[in-house]
N, C-alpha and C positions, 0 to 999 in steps of 0.2 A: 805723794802721801800713800803709805801702804795701809791696808786694813789691819787693825790691831791683831797681834798674834793670837790672842784669845779667840777672836771671832773667826780667824782663819782656821784654827783647830776645830772649832764647833762646826763650821761649814763642811769640813772634810771628814767628820766622824764616821759617816755611813760608808765611805768609799775607802776600804782598807786593803792593803797588800797588793795594790795595783802599781803599774809602772809610773814613773814620774811624768812621762810624756803623754800618758793616757788622757782622754777626754770622756770620762765615764758617765756623765750626766748632763742635764740641762745647764748651760753656762760653764761647763768645765769642772776641773777637780776641786776648785774652791767655790763653785757656784756663783762666781762674780764676773764671768766673761774675761778672765785674765789667764795668761799662761806664763810659766817661768822659763820657757824655751828661749835659747839664745842662738846666735849664729844665723839668723834669718836674713834673707836678701833684702836690700833696702832700695833697689831700683830694678827696672825691667828693661830688657833689650827691646828694640823697636817692634819686634814681632810679639812681644808680651812674654809673661813667665811660661815656664814649661808646664804643660798640662799632661799629667801622667796618664789619666784615663777619664772616660765619661761612662756613666751607667744610666740606662733608661729606667724611669719610674712611672707610676701612675700620677695623675694630677694630685697635688697636695702641698702641705706646708711643714710636715714633720722634719725636724733636724736630726743630725747624726750624733751618735755617741761612739767612742772608739776605745777599745781595750786591746792592747797588743796588736795583732794583725787583723783583728776583727772589727768591722763597722756594723753597728746596729742602727736600723732606721725604720720608722713606722711608715707603712704605705697602705693604700686602700683602693680596692676596686669599687667604684661607685655602685650603690644599690646592692652590693653583693657580699663583700668580705673585708675584714681588717687583716693586715699582714705585718709580721715582724720579719724583716729581711736581715740576714747576716751576710755581709760582703767582705771580700778580701781587701785590706788596705793597700796591698801591693798592686793589684791590677783591676779592682772593682768587680771581679767576677763573684757570682753568688755561691756561697758555701752551703747555706741551708735557709729554710724559711719555715715560719709557723703561720697558719691561716685559721681564721675563725669567721664563720658566716655572720653577716651583719646587714640587715635590710634598712632601706631608707637612705636619705642623704640630706645633710644640711645645706644651706646656701654656702657658697664658696666650698665646693666639694673637695673631699680628700682628707688625708691624715692631718693630725694636729701636733701631737706632743713629741718630746724627745725621750727615748727609753732611759732607764736607770740601770746601770750594769754593775753587778758585783761578781765575786769570784765564781759563784756557782749558779747564778740565775740572772735573768733580765726581767725587769718590771716595766710594764707599759700600760697605757690607758687608751682604749678605743674611743672613737668619735661619739659613740652612743652609750658610753659609760660602762664598758666591760673592762675589768681590771685583770691583768694577766701576770702570773709568775711563770716564766718560761725557763726550763732547765737548760743550761748551756751544754750539758753533756748529752742528754737524751733528745734535745730539741723539741720536747713536748711540754705541755703545761703541767706544772706541779699542782696548780689550781687556777681556776678562773671564776670570777664572781661578777655578775652584772649588778651594778649599784641599785637598779630599779627592783631587782628580785629581793635584795636584802633590805632595802629601804623603800617601801612602796610610795613614799612621798617624794622620792628623788625626782628632780626635774632638771633636764639638760639646759645649760645656758643657751643664749640666743643662737650661737653658731656651733653648737655641739660642745662636748667636753674637750677642752683644749689644754687642761692643766698637765704638768709633768709630775709623775709620781716622785715622792720625796721619802727617803729613808733616813731615820734618825735612830742609830743603834739597831735594835731589833724591831722597831716600829715602822710600818709603812703608813704614810699619811695619805688618805683619800678624801674626796670631796663630793658627797652625794648631792648637796644643795637642795634639800627639801624644806618645807615649811617648819618641820620639827627636827630635821637632821641637817646640820651644816657641814661639819668636818668630822672625820673619824680616824682613829688609830687602829690598825690591824697588826697582828703578829705576821711578820713578813714571810715566815716559812710555812705557816699553815693557813693564813687568810682569816684566822679567827679574830672577831672584833674584840678589842681591848677597852675601847672607850668611844664615846661620841658626844658631840656638842648639840646644843639646840640650834634652831635656824639662824642663819647669819646672812641671808641673801644669796646671790650667786656671783660668779666671776669667770673671766677667761684668764685671769692672772694665776700664777702658781704660788704655792706656799713656799716660804723661805725660812731658813734657820738664822736666828739672831741671838744675841745675848745682852740683856740689860739687868742691872741690879744683881749681877752675879748669878742670874738664872738663865738657863738655856730655854729658848722658846721658839715656837713656830708662829710666824706672822703671815697674815693673809689679808689682802684687800678685796672687799666685796661691794656689791651695789644692792639697791633695793631699800625697803623700809628699815631693815636691820643692817644696812651697809656701812662701810667704813673700814678702819683697820682693826684687826682682831689678833690677839695673842694667846697662845695655849702652851701649857706644859706638855711636851711631846710624849712623855711617859704615862701621865695620868689623865690628860685631857682637861685638867683644871684651867679655867679661863683666867688669865693673868691680868688682862686689860682689854678694853675696847675704846675706840675713839672715832668721832665723826669729824675730827680736825681736817682730814683730807677725804674727799669723796669724789667718785667718778661714776657716770651713768653706765659706762661699759669698760670696766677695768681690764686691761690686758698686760700692761707693764708691771713688773714686780717692783715693790719698794726696795731700796737698798740701805744697808746700815753704813753710816759714815764713821761713827766711833761709838764708844760705850754709852753715849747719851743722845745720839742724833740719828734720825731716819730721814731720807730724802724720798718723797713719793712723787711720781710723775705719771702723766697719761694724756691721752687724746680726748676728743669730744669736748673741747673747750674747758677741761678741768684744770689745765695748767700743771704747775709743780709747786710743792711746798717743802720747806725744811722744817722738821718737827723735832722738839726735844722730848725725850722719854726718860723720866726720872722716877726712881722708887723712893717713896716716903713711907716708912713703916711697913705695913703689909700691902700697900696699894701703890699704883703707878699714876703719874700725872703726865698727860701729853699736851704740849702747847705748840702753837705755830710760832716759828722764829722769823720766817720771811716767805714770800711767795712770788711767783712770776706767772704771767699768762701763757708762757711757752711750756709745752710738754712734749714728751715722746710717746707716740701712740702704741708701739708694739714692743720695742726692745729697751732694756734698762740703761740708765746713764752709767758712765764709767768714772770712777774716782781715781785721779792721777795727780800726784804732787800738789795736793790741796786745791785741786780744781775739778769741776764736773764737766764732762763732755757728753753731749747727746744730740741726736738728730731731732730737732724740734719741728717735726713734720707730722701732720694729722689730716683728717678729712678736710677740715676747714681751709688748709693751705692750698688745696687743689682748685679752689674757686677763684681763679684769676691770677695774673702775674703779680699784682700788688700784694696779695696775701702770701704768695710764694716767697716774696722777698723778706718776709718776717720769719722764715723757717731756716732750713739748712742745718749744718753742724754749728752748734753753739758751745761757748766756753763760759762757765760761771765760776766765780770765787765761792768759797763756802759761806760767805756772809751775804750772798745774793747779788753781787755785782756782775753784770754781763760784760765780759771782756771783749768778745767779738762774736760775729755770726757770719756765715757764708751766704745766707739768704738763698737766692735762686741761682747762685753761681759759685760752686755747684749746689744743687738742691738735695739730691741723693735719696729722696723719698723716705719710705719707712723701712729701710734696710737694717741689717744687723751689724754690730760692731764688736770687736774684741781688742784686748790690749796685750801685746806681746813684744818682747825685745825692744822696748822703747818706742813702739809704733802703735798707732791706731790702724787696725785692719778693718776696712769698711766694704760691705757689699751694697751697692746702690739698689734700693728697694724698687725702683722703677725699671731699670735696665739690666741689673745684674753686674754692672761694671765693678771691678775690684780696684780699690784705692788703698795706698799706703800713705799715712799722714803722720807727720811729726807733731805730737801733742805739745803745743807750746801756748802759754797764756799770752804771748806776744802777737799771735795771729795765726791764720790758717796757712799751713805749709805742706803742700802735697808733694810727696816724694816719688810716687809712681802711680800709673793708672793703666788698666787694660780691659778690653771688651771681651771678657771671658766667654760669654754665651753667644757671641757674634750677632748681637741684636742690631737692628737698623736704628741707629741713634738719631736719625732725622725725625723719627716718629715721636719719640719722647713720651710714649704711652706708659701707664703704670702696668707693668707685666707681672706684678705681685711676686717679686723676689723677696719674700718676707721671712724666710726660714732662718733659724739661728745658725751661726757658723760653728765649725769645730776645727780645732788645730791639734794635731798629734804627730810628733816626731818630724816636723817640717812639712807635713801634709795638711793643706788647708782644704776643707770640705765645704763646698758651696752648692746649695740646692736651688734650682729653678723649679718651675711648676712640674716638669716631667723629666728633669735631668739632675743627676748628682755629678759634680765635677770635682776632681782631685787636682789641686794646683801645688806644684813643688815650690816651697818657699825656703828651701835650703840648697846650697850649692852641692 
């Protein structure tokens, strides 16, 4: 099943005049972890796929964005500075960097978000809430604004600011998360505030563009007293609706739009997953639960493929014993809530990232960094290829925190470990 064309167009509005194979933002060109690339390899030789290069990084979780021959990735020197690195897609060598001093460090040190790249600028968010517009020509900041300076009530979420900047037309969506300031829209070129909302709790989840009732809207999942799902008009900041139909104590995963009337929300921390209906009646919206499951994906969003949902149903609770691990792994659900199959502990695959391209699920094991190519079939788990990309000692099976989002551009798959960015060739 494909995302409706209307939604695809909405999700791509902010990324214009870029190449078809680019991966210019969090979750790719359509912000749904899918690629239209074809001609990808479907099996690996015994020695594994060709690794084009490896680049050393500081510890962190920031994923890559790609435009043309340029890779943009957020990095960070603990207790010292945030960095935006521009690397060559061809060989991984550094082209240029932008640095900004930043003291302190959250637990799980390092970078967090994925940059958003447009023709003239790169937008990114630092771990402690500094928002940057970096000029791609001068390599300097057109402007940088610390959320705490503009919004004194701003409060960083538990593990620091991890959201990815979102651009809708000329509006940059940011998230101060204060008692009185929840989400805000800025002029992307000047940084001037256009609108702001009241308090809505906080989150590690990123805002996403959806469309319901013929209205373009920014949807965000938050926690706290005012937590739940919230929707805003991205141009005016008008609140379109809020709902507590799905709640999570630490939201990380983004909700995804299924069609013009449904949202699927999922997460860890025993919040599970819910399919919700979102329908407009008159001037208001009504949100209702359609079905739920105790299984949820803690970090990365589900994928919608041919009327089925696929996700790694792994979270903190699954790591407490082999019995609990058997309830996780990669799962497949119908859109009416029936579980078709689950891999459980064999393979488990941790809290890794997934994307969909050329009829395959491309999965990075969250514990070991292993790369898997999987045939998405409702009939059962069908692994096509597997490789130990990071040369991990697989006998240990420790969670080494390979949690960063993947990126795919022109047959180049970018996989991040804690201190390494690897470029895997997926085209012959």
